[in-house]
All heavy atoms as TSV, in Angstrom:
chain	resi	resn	atom	element	x	y	z
A	1	ALA	N	N	129.367	-47.409	-88.614
A	1	ALA	CA	C	129.239	-48.822	-88.661
A	1	ALA	C	C	130.371	-49.491	-87.848
A	1	ALA	O	O	130.203	-50.392	-87.059
A	1	ALA	CB	C	129.192	-49.299	-90.138
A	2	ALA	N	N	131.676	-49.026	-87.965
A	2	ALA	CA	C	132.701	-49.635	-87.194
A	2	ALA	C	C	132.464	-49.337	-85.722
A	2	ALA	O	O	132.884	-50.285	-84.921
A	2	ALA	CB	C	134.032	-48.969	-87.664
A	3	ASP	N	N	131.978	-48.235	-85.340
A	3	ASP	CA	C	131.719	-47.926	-83.882
A	3	ASP	C	C	130.584	-49.102	-83.349
A	3	ASP	O	O	130.697	-49.465	-82.339
A	3	ASP	CB	C	131.272	-46.601	-83.724
A	3	ASP	CG	C	132.486	-45.593	-83.880
A	3	ASP	OD1	O	133.654	-45.991	-83.860
A	3	ASP	OD2	O	132.164	-44.350	-84.054
A	4	ALA	N	N	129.567	-49.077	-84.278
A	4	ALA	CA	C	128.593	-50.106	-83.769
A	4	ALA	C	C	129.050	-51.484	-83.634
A	4	ALA	O	O	128.793	-52.224	-82.752
A	4	ALA	CB	C	127.462	-50.139	-84.824
A	5	GLU	N	N	129.952	-51.912	-84.520
A	5	GLU	CA	C	130.558	-53.232	-84.527
A	5	GLU	C	C	131.450	-53.416	-83.322
A	5	GLU	O	O	131.508	-54.418	-82.634
A	5	GLU	CB	C	131.294	-53.608	-85.718
A	5	GLU	CG	C	130.379	-53.872	-86.853
A	5	GLU	CD	C	131.112	-54.024	-88.260
A	5	GLU	OE1	O	132.250	-54.167	-88.302
A	5	GLU	OE2	O	130.412	-53.965	-89.293
A	6	ALA	N	N	132.203	-52.388	-82.999
A	6	ALA	CA	C	133.133	-52.415	-81.774
A	6	ALA	C	C	132.228	-52.392	-80.541
A	6	ALA	O	O	132.610	-53.204	-79.510
A	6	ALA	CB	C	134.066	-51.135	-81.719
A	7	PHE	N	N	131.196	-51.588	-80.534
A	7	PHE	CA	C	130.281	-51.660	-79.291
A	7	PHE	C	C	129.747	-53.103	-79.151
A	7	PHE	O	O	129.578	-53.565	-78.086
A	7	PHE	CB	C	129.166	-50.563	-79.536
A	7	PHE	CG	C	128.170	-50.700	-78.428
A	7	PHE	CD1	C	128.337	-50.118	-77.129
A	7	PHE	CD2	C	126.966	-51.318	-78.737
A	7	PHE	CE1	C	127.419	-50.239	-76.127
A	7	PHE	CE2	C	126.010	-51.476	-77.727
A	7	PHE	CZ	C	126.140	-50.928	-76.427
A	8	ALA	N	N	129.202	-53.589	-80.232
A	8	ALA	CA	C	128.531	-54.992	-80.208
A	8	ALA	C	C	129.454	-56.026	-79.574
A	8	ALA	O	O	129.071	-56.838	-78.786
A	8	ALA	CB	C	128.172	-55.363	-81.717
A	9	SER	N	N	130.658	-56.010	-80.043
A	9	SER	CA	C	131.808	-56.995	-79.546
A	9	SER	C	C	131.965	-56.679	-78.052
A	9	SER	O	O	132.035	-57.654	-77.282
A	9	SER	CB	C	133.048	-56.820	-80.242
A	9	SER	OG	O	134.049	-57.622	-79.716
A	10	HIS	N	N	132.130	-55.392	-77.667
A	10	HIS	CA	C	132.391	-55.127	-76.263
A	10	HIS	C	C	131.038	-55.420	-75.390
A	10	HIS	O	O	131.253	-56.040	-74.284
A	10	HIS	CB	C	132.653	-53.634	-75.997
A	10	HIS	CG	C	132.976	-53.239	-74.709
A	10	HIS	ND1	N	134.070	-53.524	-74.038
A	10	HIS	CD2	C	132.212	-52.485	-73.805
A	10	HIS	CE1	C	134.085	-53.084	-72.816
A	10	HIS	NE2	N	132.947	-52.450	-72.641
A	11	TYR	N	N	129.978	-55.217	-75.959
A	11	TYR	CA	C	128.682	-55.562	-75.199
A	11	TYR	C	C	128.539	-57.022	-74.971
A	11	TYR	O	O	128.281	-57.458	-73.914
A	11	TYR	CB	C	127.545	-54.942	-75.939
A	11	TYR	CG	C	126.159	-55.259	-75.124
A	11	TYR	CD1	C	125.831	-54.451	-74.110
A	11	TYR	CD2	C	125.256	-56.268	-75.450
A	11	TYR	CE1	C	124.672	-54.607	-73.420
A	11	TYR	CE2	C	124.184	-56.435	-74.883
A	11	TYR	CZ	C	123.769	-55.675	-73.851
A	11	TYR	OH	O	122.665	-55.808	-73.089
A	12	GLN	N	N	128.933	-57.907	-75.991
A	12	GLN	CA	C	128.986	-59.238	-75.913
A	12	GLN	C	C	129.890	-59.719	-74.787
A	12	GLN	O	O	129.450	-60.571	-73.981
A	12	GLN	CB	C	129.342	-59.890	-77.141
A	12	GLN	CG	C	129.394	-61.372	-77.173
A	12	GLN	CD	C	129.825	-62.033	-78.456
A	12	GLN	OE1	O	130.153	-61.377	-79.405
A	12	GLN	NE2	N	130.088	-63.392	-78.479
A	13	GLN	N	N	130.999	-59.164	-74.688
A	13	GLN	CA	C	131.910	-59.511	-73.596
A	13	GLN	C	C	131.527	-59.190	-72.260
A	13	GLN	O	O	131.595	-59.939	-71.285
A	13	GLN	CB	C	133.373	-58.771	-73.863
A	13	GLN	CG	C	134.114	-59.317	-75.081
A	13	GLN	CD	C	135.290	-58.446	-75.467
A	13	GLN	OE1	O	135.604	-57.485	-74.675
A	13	GLN	NE2	N	135.926	-58.800	-76.583
A	14	ILE	N	N	130.861	-58.038	-72.139
A	14	ILE	CA	C	130.171	-57.643	-70.802
A	14	ILE	C	C	129.130	-58.708	-70.457
A	14	ILE	O	O	129.247	-59.105	-69.320
A	14	ILE	CB	C	129.737	-56.253	-70.841
A	14	ILE	CG1	C	130.760	-55.148	-71.056
A	14	ILE	CG2	C	128.674	-55.907	-69.736
A	14	ILE	CD1	C	130.303	-53.766	-71.291
A	15	VAL	N	N	128.219	-59.052	-71.264
A	15	VAL	CA	C	127.201	-59.871	-70.831
A	15	VAL	C	C	127.808	-61.260	-70.601
A	15	VAL	O	O	127.315	-61.892	-69.607
A	15	VAL	CB	C	126.064	-59.987	-72.048
A	15	VAL	CG1	C	125.172	-61.122	-71.788
A	15	VAL	CG2	C	125.285	-58.643	-72.145
A	16	GLN	N	N	128.729	-61.695	-71.357
A	16	GLN	CA	C	129.237	-63.069	-71.104
A	16	GLN	C	C	130.164	-63.141	-69.941
A	16	GLN	O	O	130.435	-64.251	-69.345
A	16	GLN	CB	C	130.079	-63.555	-72.437
A	16	GLN	CG	C	129.179	-63.763	-73.483
A	16	GLN	CD	C	129.941	-64.306	-74.825
A	16	GLN	OE1	O	131.027	-63.970	-75.075
A	16	GLN	NE2	N	129.253	-65.089	-75.606
A	17	SER	N	N	130.668	-61.991	-69.474
A	17	SER	CA	C	131.464	-62.098	-68.295
A	17	SER	C	C	130.776	-62.030	-66.860
A	17	SER	O	O	131.308	-62.218	-65.913
A	17	SER	CB	C	132.471	-60.942	-68.302
A	17	SER	OG	O	131.874	-59.589	-68.069
A	18	HIS	N	N	129.488	-61.758	-67.004
A	18	HIS	CA	C	128.594	-61.839	-65.794
A	18	HIS	C	C	128.338	-63.127	-65.042
A	18	HIS	O	O	128.361	-64.099	-65.940
A	18	HIS	CB	C	127.272	-61.125	-65.961
A	18	HIS	CG	C	127.344	-59.595	-65.911
A	18	HIS	ND1	N	127.817	-58.837	-66.843
A	18	HIS	CD2	C	126.964	-58.736	-64.936
A	18	HIS	CE1	C	127.762	-57.559	-66.533
A	18	HIS	NE2	N	127.199	-57.552	-65.512
A	19	HIS	N	N	128.415	-63.264	-63.788
A	19	HIS	CA	C	128.017	-64.478	-63.136
A	19	HIS	C	C	126.475	-64.312	-62.695
A	19	HIS	O	O	126.337	-63.450	-61.821
A	19	HIS	CB	C	128.930	-64.725	-62.012
A	19	HIS	CG	C	130.401	-64.959	-62.474
A	19	HIS	ND1	N	130.820	-66.111	-62.997
A	19	HIS	CD2	C	131.376	-64.108	-62.661
A	19	HIS	CE1	C	132.011	-66.074	-63.369
A	19	HIS	NE2	N	132.412	-64.768	-63.089
A	20	TRP	N	N	125.650	-64.974	-63.262
A	20	TRP	CA	C	124.246	-64.797	-63.013
A	20	TRP	C	C	123.746	-65.726	-61.800
A	20	TRP	O	O	124.072	-66.847	-61.746
A	20	TRP	CB	C	123.347	-65.268	-64.345
A	20	TRP	CG	C	123.864	-64.522	-65.549
A	20	TRP	CD1	C	124.693	-64.922	-66.359
A	20	TRP	CD2	C	123.433	-63.220	-65.869
A	20	TRP	NE1	N	124.902	-63.993	-67.342
A	20	TRP	CE2	C	124.208	-62.868	-67.008
A	20	TRP	CE3	C	122.537	-62.241	-65.306
A	20	TRP	CZ2	C	124.042	-61.668	-67.660
A	20	TRP	CZ3	C	122.515	-61.117	-65.905
A	20	TRP	CH2	C	123.161	-60.761	-67.164
A	21	MET	N	N	123.167	-65.096	-60.905
A	21	MET	CA	C	122.629	-65.814	-59.634
A	21	MET	C	C	121.298	-66.554	-59.835
A	21	MET	O	O	121.296	-67.731	-59.286
A	21	MET	CB	C	122.551	-64.767	-58.539
A	21	MET	CG	C	123.930	-64.255	-58.201
A	21	MET	SD	S	123.693	-62.937	-56.870
A	21	MET	CE	C	122.872	-63.739	-55.591
A	22	CYS	N	N	120.373	-66.124	-60.576
A	22	CYS	CA	C	119.134	-66.748	-60.729
A	22	CYS	C	C	119.025	-67.314	-62.115
A	22	CYS	O	O	118.088	-66.872	-62.742
A	22	CYS	CB	C	118.026	-65.787	-60.286
A	22	CYS	SG	S	118.113	-65.268	-58.524
A	23	GLY	N	N	119.849	-68.199	-62.430
A	23	GLY	CA	C	119.881	-68.703	-63.935
A	23	GLY	C	C	120.678	-67.733	-64.655
A	23	GLY	O	O	121.266	-66.819	-64.186
A	24	PHE	N	N	120.622	-67.872	-65.970
A	24	PHE	CA	C	121.362	-66.956	-66.834
A	24	PHE	C	C	120.609	-66.892	-68.189
A	24	PHE	O	O	119.947	-67.831	-68.620
A	24	PHE	CB	C	122.862	-67.361	-67.020
A	24	PHE	CG	C	123.088	-68.818	-67.556
A	24	PHE	CD1	C	123.243	-68.899	-68.912
A	24	PHE	CD2	C	123.125	-69.859	-66.809
A	24	PHE	CE1	C	123.330	-70.104	-69.502
A	24	PHE	CE2	C	123.321	-71.125	-67.302
A	24	PHE	CZ	C	123.521	-71.304	-68.706
A	25	PRO	N	N	120.850	-65.795	-68.808
A	25	PRO	CA	C	120.177	-65.610	-70.201
A	25	PRO	C	C	120.811	-66.666	-71.167
A	25	PRO	O	O	122.009	-67.087	-71.033
A	25	PRO	CB	C	120.541	-64.244	-70.599
A	25	PRO	CG	C	121.568	-63.881	-69.823
A	25	PRO	CD	C	121.597	-64.645	-68.526
A	26	ASP	N	N	120.009	-67.143	-72.076
A	26	ASP	CA	C	120.555	-68.009	-73.053
A	26	ASP	C	C	121.308	-67.307	-74.147
A	26	ASP	O	O	122.322	-67.870	-74.640
A	26	ASP	CB	C	119.289	-68.678	-73.803
A	26	ASP	CG	C	118.428	-69.523	-72.825
A	26	ASP	OD1	O	119.044	-70.277	-72.044
A	26	ASP	OD2	O	117.139	-69.546	-72.951
A	27	THR	N	N	120.701	-66.367	-74.760
A	27	THR	CA	C	121.317	-65.738	-75.937
A	27	THR	C	C	121.445	-64.211	-75.799
A	27	THR	O	O	120.632	-63.531	-75.113
A	27	THR	CB	C	120.386	-66.006	-77.095
A	27	THR	OG1	O	120.214	-67.335	-77.269
A	27	THR	CG2	C	120.975	-65.380	-78.374
A	28	VAL	N	N	122.507	-63.611	-76.322
A	28	VAL	CA	C	122.758	-62.147	-76.515
A	28	VAL	C	C	122.773	-61.828	-77.994
A	28	VAL	O	O	123.347	-62.541	-78.717
A	28	VAL	CB	C	124.044	-61.671	-75.766
A	28	VAL	CG1	C	125.209	-62.409	-76.348
A	28	VAL	CG2	C	124.086	-60.173	-75.896
A	29	VAL	N	N	121.984	-60.814	-78.341
A	29	VAL	CA	C	122.090	-60.216	-79.680
A	29	VAL	C	C	122.289	-58.791	-79.659
A	29	VAL	O	O	121.775	-58.035	-78.733
A	29	VAL	CB	C	120.674	-60.416	-80.511
A	29	VAL	CG1	C	120.497	-62.048	-80.677
A	29	VAL	CG2	C	119.554	-59.916	-79.851
A	30	VAL	N	N	122.988	-58.294	-80.656
A	30	VAL	CA	C	123.211	-56.910	-80.873
A	30	VAL	C	C	123.060	-56.574	-82.372
A	30	VAL	O	O	123.469	-57.277	-83.250
A	30	VAL	CB	C	124.686	-56.564	-80.567
A	30	VAL	CG1	C	124.872	-54.947	-80.830
A	30	VAL	CG2	C	124.997	-56.875	-79.045
A	31	LEU	N	N	122.070	-55.532	-82.610
A	31	LEU	CA	C	121.670	-55.314	-84.053
A	31	LEU	C	C	121.883	-53.894	-84.223
A	31	LEU	O	O	121.808	-53.049	-83.258
A	31	LEU	CB	C	120.243	-55.564	-84.286
A	31	LEU	CG	C	119.812	-57.021	-83.882
A	31	LEU	CD1	C	119.056	-57.254	-82.675
A	31	LEU	CD2	C	119.025	-57.676	-85.098
A	32	SER	N	N	122.062	-53.397	-85.377
A	32	SER	CA	C	122.053	-52.050	-85.746
A	32	SER	C	C	120.943	-51.715	-86.708
A	32	SER	O	O	120.583	-52.440	-87.539
A	32	SER	CB	C	123.360	-51.551	-86.303
A	32	SER	OG	O	123.608	-52.219	-87.599
A	33	LEU	N	N	120.327	-50.562	-86.412
A	33	LEU	CA	C	119.252	-50.031	-87.226
A	33	LEU	C	C	119.209	-48.583	-87.367
A	33	LEU	O	O	119.076	-47.894	-86.452
A	33	LEU	CB	C	117.824	-50.445	-86.543
A	33	LEU	CG	C	116.517	-50.086	-87.277
A	33	LEU	CD1	C	116.513	-50.761	-88.655
A	33	LEU	CD2	C	115.296	-50.407	-86.467
A	34	GLY	N	N	119.715	-48.134	-88.553
A	34	GLY	CA	C	120.010	-46.723	-88.794
A	34	GLY	C	C	121.103	-46.271	-88.007
A	34	GLY	O	O	122.121	-46.915	-87.855
A	35	ASP	N	N	120.726	-45.331	-87.075
A	35	ASP	CA	C	121.738	-44.629	-86.160
A	35	ASP	C	C	121.729	-45.326	-84.798
A	35	ASP	O	O	122.212	-44.724	-83.857
A	35	ASP	CB	C	121.444	-43.130	-86.018
A	35	ASP	CG	C	121.775	-42.326	-87.308
A	35	ASP	OD1	O	122.621	-42.828	-88.056
A	35	ASP	OD2	O	121.175	-41.284	-87.513
A	36	TYR	N	N	120.961	-46.427	-84.608
A	36	TYR	CA	C	120.693	-46.952	-83.293
A	36	TYR	C	C	121.334	-48.351	-83.313
A	36	TYR	O	O	121.376	-49.111	-84.285
A	36	TYR	CB	C	119.205	-47.157	-83.030
A	36	TYR	CG	C	118.464	-45.713	-83.058
A	36	TYR	CD1	C	117.875	-45.272	-84.154
A	36	TYR	CD2	C	118.379	-45.144	-81.807
A	36	TYR	CE1	C	117.308	-44.084	-84.073
A	36	TYR	CE2	C	117.913	-43.882	-81.673
A	36	TYR	CZ	C	117.251	-43.449	-82.817
A	36	TYR	OH	O	116.622	-42.104	-82.841
A	37	VAL	N	N	121.718	-48.689	-82.022
A	37	VAL	CA	C	122.168	-50.077	-81.803
A	37	VAL	C	C	121.144	-50.727	-80.798
A	37	VAL	O	O	120.946	-50.108	-79.677
A	37	VAL	CB	C	123.636	-50.046	-81.118
A	37	VAL	CG1	C	124.049	-51.371	-80.787
A	37	VAL	CG2	C	124.657	-49.513	-82.162
A	38	LEU	N	N	120.701	-51.773	-81.131
A	38	LEU	CA	C	119.674	-52.486	-80.274
A	38	LEU	C	C	120.378	-53.701	-79.662
A	38	LEU	O	O	121.109	-54.495	-80.300
A	38	LEU	CB	C	118.535	-53.083	-81.181
A	38	LEU	CG	C	117.965	-52.109	-82.104
A	38	LEU	CD1	C	116.957	-52.746	-83.093
A	38	LEU	CD2	C	117.210	-50.978	-81.355
A	39	THR	N	N	120.214	-53.882	-78.489
A	39	THR	CA	C	120.756	-54.975	-77.511
A	39	THR	C	C	119.825	-55.601	-76.814
A	39	THR	O	O	118.817	-54.983	-76.395
A	39	THR	CB	C	121.838	-54.418	-76.595
A	39	THR	OG1	O	121.249	-53.601	-75.564
A	39	THR	CG2	C	122.873	-53.691	-77.327
A	40	ALA	N	N	119.875	-56.979	-76.673
A	40	ALA	CA	C	118.950	-57.745	-75.887
A	40	ALA	C	C	119.574	-59.060	-75.504
A	40	ALA	O	O	120.497	-59.591	-76.148
A	40	ALA	CB	C	117.705	-58.115	-76.736
A	41	TYR	N	N	119.297	-59.545	-74.206
A	41	TYR	CA	C	119.693	-60.812	-73.960
A	41	TYR	C	C	118.671	-61.462	-72.947
A	41	TYR	O	O	117.855	-60.768	-72.280
A	41	TYR	CB	C	121.043	-60.806	-73.155
A	41	TYR	CG	C	121.079	-59.952	-71.825
A	41	TYR	CD1	C	120.824	-60.481	-70.655
A	41	TYR	CD2	C	121.541	-58.627	-72.043
A	41	TYR	CE1	C	120.869	-59.615	-69.549
A	41	TYR	CE2	C	121.600	-57.746	-70.970
A	41	TYR	CZ	C	121.279	-58.365	-69.631
A	41	TYR	OH	O	121.368	-57.557	-68.477
A	42	GLY	N	N	118.466	-62.802	-73.029
A	42	GLY	CA	C	117.434	-63.434	-72.300
A	42	GLY	C	C	117.198	-64.895	-72.836
A	42	GLY	O	O	118.057	-65.423	-73.521
A	43	ALA	N	N	115.872	-65.217	-72.531
A	43	ALA	CA	C	115.474	-66.618	-72.998
A	43	ALA	C	C	115.559	-66.626	-74.439
A	43	ALA	O	O	115.057	-65.649	-75.210
A	43	ALA	CB	C	114.132	-66.933	-72.448
A	44	ASP	N	N	115.998	-67.707	-75.027
A	44	ASP	CA	C	116.194	-67.868	-76.487
A	44	ASP	C	C	115.024	-67.659	-77.327
A	44	ASP	O	O	115.074	-67.001	-78.353
A	44	ASP	CB	C	116.810	-69.366	-76.744
A	44	ASP	CG	C	117.226	-69.331	-78.193
A	44	ASP	OD1	O	118.050	-68.531	-78.558
A	44	ASP	OD2	O	116.788	-70.274	-78.879
A	45	ASP	N	N	113.827	-68.115	-76.845
A	45	ASP	CA	C	112.630	-67.993	-77.665
A	45	ASP	C	C	112.268	-66.504	-77.892
A	45	ASP	O	O	111.853	-65.993	-78.824
A	45	ASP	CB	C	111.498	-68.890	-77.288
A	45	ASP	CG	C	111.119	-68.517	-75.753
A	45	ASP	OD1	O	111.824	-68.147	-74.945
A	45	ASP	OD2	O	109.921	-68.874	-75.398
A	46	LEU	N	N	112.373	-65.697	-76.705
A	46	LEU	CA	C	112.017	-64.296	-76.735
A	46	LEU	C	C	113.068	-63.535	-77.606
A	46	LEU	O	O	112.748	-62.553	-78.341
A	46	LEU	CB	C	111.948	-63.770	-75.278
A	46	LEU	CG	C	110.905	-64.424	-74.400
A	46	LEU	CD1	C	111.023	-63.872	-72.989
A	46	LEU	CD2	C	109.550	-64.173	-74.914
A	47	ILE	N	N	114.318	-63.950	-77.431
A	47	ILE	CA	C	115.346	-63.123	-78.011
A	47	ILE	C	C	115.252	-63.381	-79.542
A	47	ILE	O	O	115.528	-62.501	-80.510
A	47	ILE	CB	C	116.767	-63.597	-77.642
A	47	ILE	CG1	C	116.970	-63.068	-76.252
A	47	ILE	CG2	C	117.822	-62.993	-78.546
A	47	ILE	CD1	C	116.651	-61.643	-75.912
A	48	GLN	N	N	114.800	-64.710	-80.006
A	48	GLN	CA	C	114.713	-64.845	-81.411
A	48	GLN	C	C	113.528	-64.157	-82.018
A	48	GLN	O	O	113.591	-63.663	-83.128
A	48	GLN	CB	C	114.453	-66.502	-81.685
A	48	GLN	CG	C	115.657	-67.260	-81.357
A	48	GLN	CD	C	116.913	-66.779	-82.192
A	48	GLN	OE1	O	116.808	-66.619	-83.324
A	48	GLN	NE2	N	118.081	-66.737	-81.528
A	49	SER	N	N	112.500	-64.005	-81.294
A	49	SER	CA	C	111.409	-63.250	-81.794
A	49	SER	C	C	111.694	-61.771	-81.903
A	49	SER	O	O	111.386	-61.117	-82.864
A	49	SER	CB	C	110.243	-63.419	-80.741
A	49	SER	OG	O	109.002	-62.564	-81.128
A	50	PHE	N	N	112.462	-61.211	-80.873
A	50	PHE	CA	C	112.888	-59.724	-80.977
A	50	PHE	C	C	113.783	-59.607	-82.146
A	50	PHE	O	O	113.593	-58.730	-82.924
A	50	PHE	CB	C	113.634	-59.468	-79.690
A	50	PHE	CG	C	114.271	-58.253	-79.724
A	50	PHE	CD1	C	113.678	-57.069	-79.514
A	50	PHE	CD2	C	115.622	-57.990	-79.925
A	50	PHE	CE1	C	114.251	-55.798	-79.630
A	50	PHE	CE2	C	116.417	-56.836	-79.978
A	50	PHE	CZ	C	115.598	-55.637	-79.825
A	51	LYS	N	N	114.768	-60.611	-82.374
A	51	LYS	CA	C	115.786	-60.423	-83.410
A	51	LYS	C	C	115.029	-60.501	-84.883
A	51	LYS	O	O	115.246	-59.664	-85.662
A	51	LYS	CB	C	116.733	-61.531	-83.459
A	51	LYS	CG	C	117.794	-61.606	-84.581
A	51	LYS	CD	C	118.616	-62.835	-84.551
A	51	LYS	CE	C	117.820	-63.944	-85.298
A	51	LYS	NZ	N	118.523	-65.032	-85.568
A	52	ASP	N	N	114.093	-61.409	-84.965
A	52	ASP	CA	C	113.350	-61.690	-86.209
A	52	ASP	C	C	112.593	-60.262	-86.464
A	52	ASP	O	O	112.542	-59.819	-87.672
A	52	ASP	CB	C	112.533	-62.811	-86.263
A	52	ASP	CG	C	113.228	-64.203	-86.132
A	52	ASP	OD1	O	114.452	-64.141	-86.538
A	52	ASP	OD2	O	112.589	-65.134	-85.815
A	53	SER	N	N	111.948	-59.786	-85.460
A	53	SER	CA	C	111.145	-58.639	-85.688
A	53	SER	C	C	111.898	-57.381	-86.120
A	53	SER	O	O	111.599	-56.567	-87.015
A	53	SER	CB	C	110.316	-58.231	-84.491
A	53	SER	OG	O	109.418	-59.268	-84.091
A	54	ALA	N	N	113.068	-57.199	-85.386
A	54	ALA	CA	C	113.874	-56.156	-85.776
A	54	ALA	C	C	114.579	-56.289	-87.162
A	54	ALA	O	O	114.707	-55.314	-87.860
A	54	ALA	CB	C	115.083	-55.969	-84.737
A	55	MET	N	N	114.915	-57.514	-87.576
A	55	MET	CA	C	115.401	-57.704	-88.819
A	55	MET	C	C	114.420	-57.528	-89.933
A	55	MET	O	O	114.737	-57.043	-90.968
A	55	MET	CB	C	116.128	-59.069	-88.965
A	55	MET	CG	C	117.385	-59.194	-88.083
A	55	MET	SD	S	118.176	-60.811	-88.094
A	55	MET	CE	C	119.008	-60.679	-89.780
A	56	ALA	N	N	113.102	-57.741	-89.604
A	56	ALA	CA	C	112.043	-57.495	-90.525
A	56	ALA	C	C	111.938	-55.993	-90.754
A	56	ALA	O	O	111.543	-55.592	-91.856
A	56	ALA	CB	C	110.701	-58.057	-90.058
A	57	LEU	N	N	112.293	-55.174	-89.803
A	57	LEU	CA	C	112.372	-53.698	-90.046
A	57	LEU	C	C	113.633	-53.238	-90.635
A	57	LEU	O	O	113.685	-51.970	-90.962
A	57	LEU	CB	C	112.100	-53.041	-88.630
A	57	LEU	CG	C	110.737	-53.291	-87.952
A	57	LEU	CD1	C	110.859	-52.741	-86.637
A	57	LEU	CD2	C	109.634	-52.666	-88.778
A	58	GLY	N	N	114.570	-54.083	-90.911
A	58	GLY	CA	C	115.683	-53.614	-91.718
A	58	GLY	C	C	116.989	-53.634	-90.794
A	58	GLY	O	O	118.051	-53.141	-91.242
A	59	ALA	N	N	116.903	-54.086	-89.582
A	59	ALA	CA	C	118.181	-54.261	-88.698
A	59	ALA	C	C	119.209	-55.191	-89.187
A	59	ALA	O	O	118.810	-56.204	-89.794
A	59	ALA	CB	C	117.635	-54.566	-87.233
A	60	ALA	N	N	120.423	-54.765	-88.950
A	60	ALA	CA	C	121.442	-55.682	-89.343
A	60	ALA	C	C	122.044	-56.455	-88.001
A	60	ALA	O	O	122.162	-55.760	-87.032
A	60	ALA	CB	C	122.652	-54.932	-89.985
A	61	LEU	N	N	122.104	-57.713	-88.129
A	61	LEU	CA	C	122.755	-58.445	-86.936
A	61	LEU	C	C	124.163	-58.333	-86.786
A	61	LEU	O	O	124.921	-58.593	-87.744
A	61	LEU	CB	C	122.290	-60.010	-87.146
A	61	LEU	CG	C	122.683	-60.889	-85.936
A	61	LEU	CD1	C	121.888	-60.605	-84.787
A	61	LEU	CD2	C	122.357	-62.377	-86.399
A	62	LEU	N	N	124.655	-57.894	-85.671
A	62	LEU	CA	C	126.037	-57.705	-85.385
A	62	LEU	C	C	126.575	-58.854	-84.527
A	62	LEU	O	O	127.671	-59.299	-84.667
A	62	LEU	CB	C	126.311	-56.336	-84.724
A	62	LEU	CG	C	125.837	-55.091	-85.457
A	62	LEU	CD1	C	126.115	-53.833	-84.664
A	62	LEU	CD2	C	126.679	-54.972	-86.809
A	63	VAL	N	N	125.794	-59.203	-83.558
A	63	VAL	CA	C	126.187	-60.296	-82.639
A	63	VAL	C	C	125.068	-61.255	-82.352
A	63	VAL	O	O	123.942	-60.601	-82.005
A	63	VAL	CB	C	126.739	-59.745	-81.342
A	63	VAL	CG1	C	126.977	-60.899	-80.341
A	63	VAL	CG2	C	128.087	-59.051	-81.527
A	64	GLU	N	N	125.259	-62.545	-82.432
A	64	GLU	CA	C	124.272	-63.454	-81.860
A	64	GLU	C	C	125.121	-64.546	-81.297
A	64	GLU	O	O	125.785	-65.272	-81.992
A	64	GLU	CB	C	123.365	-64.065	-82.917
A	64	GLU	CG	C	122.293	-64.951	-82.345
A	64	GLU	CD	C	121.218	-65.512	-83.353
A	64	GLU	OE1	O	121.489	-65.207	-84.544
A	64	GLU	OE2	O	120.292	-66.086	-82.967
A	65	ALA	N	N	125.020	-64.753	-79.992
A	65	ALA	CA	C	125.910	-65.645	-79.255
A	65	ALA	C	C	125.235	-66.156	-77.978
A	65	ALA	O	O	124.398	-65.525	-77.488
A	65	ALA	CB	C	127.231	-64.992	-79.004
A	66	PRO	N	N	125.744	-67.338	-77.472
A	66	PRO	CA	C	125.328	-67.667	-76.196
A	66	PRO	C	C	125.727	-66.713	-75.161
A	66	PRO	O	O	126.766	-65.995	-75.273
A	66	PRO	CB	C	126.027	-69.008	-76.006
A	66	PRO	CG	C	126.572	-69.519	-77.266
A	66	PRO	CD	C	126.641	-68.211	-78.166
A	67	ALA	N	N	124.816	-66.354	-74.244
A	67	ALA	CA	C	125.122	-65.303	-73.220
A	67	ALA	C	C	126.187	-65.855	-72.324
A	67	ALA	O	O	126.713	-64.994	-71.591
A	67	ALA	CB	C	123.817	-64.969	-72.508
A	68	GLU	N	N	126.374	-67.137	-72.102
A	68	GLU	CA	C	127.481	-67.534	-71.330
A	68	GLU	C	C	128.633	-68.024	-72.110
A	68	GLU	O	O	128.551	-68.811	-73.056
A	68	GLU	CB	C	127.105	-68.759	-70.427
A	68	GLU	CG	C	127.993	-69.284	-69.412
A	68	GLU	CD	C	127.554	-70.307	-68.495
A	68	GLU	OE1	O	126.887	-71.227	-69.011
A	68	GLU	OE2	O	127.758	-70.258	-67.312
A	69	ALA	N	N	129.845	-67.396	-71.923
A	69	ALA	CA	C	130.948	-67.759	-72.622
A	69	ALA	C	C	131.551	-69.209	-72.399
A	69	ALA	O	O	131.265	-69.704	-71.364
A	69	ALA	CB	C	132.128	-66.798	-72.501
């Protein structure tokens, strides 16, 4: 769990440090599900749907933040 949380924080920093040329994603999420870490970033409505579906399967939300810092 500690490794997943450290990864989630690092992944958030990576996504937020990018300079997007053709627009930029709205939201970044990182979730853990069993032995897996799920990551996604993109348009807010799609990310919310992904997050809700993953959490319905038992995923724990580690990060949900704007993709741009």
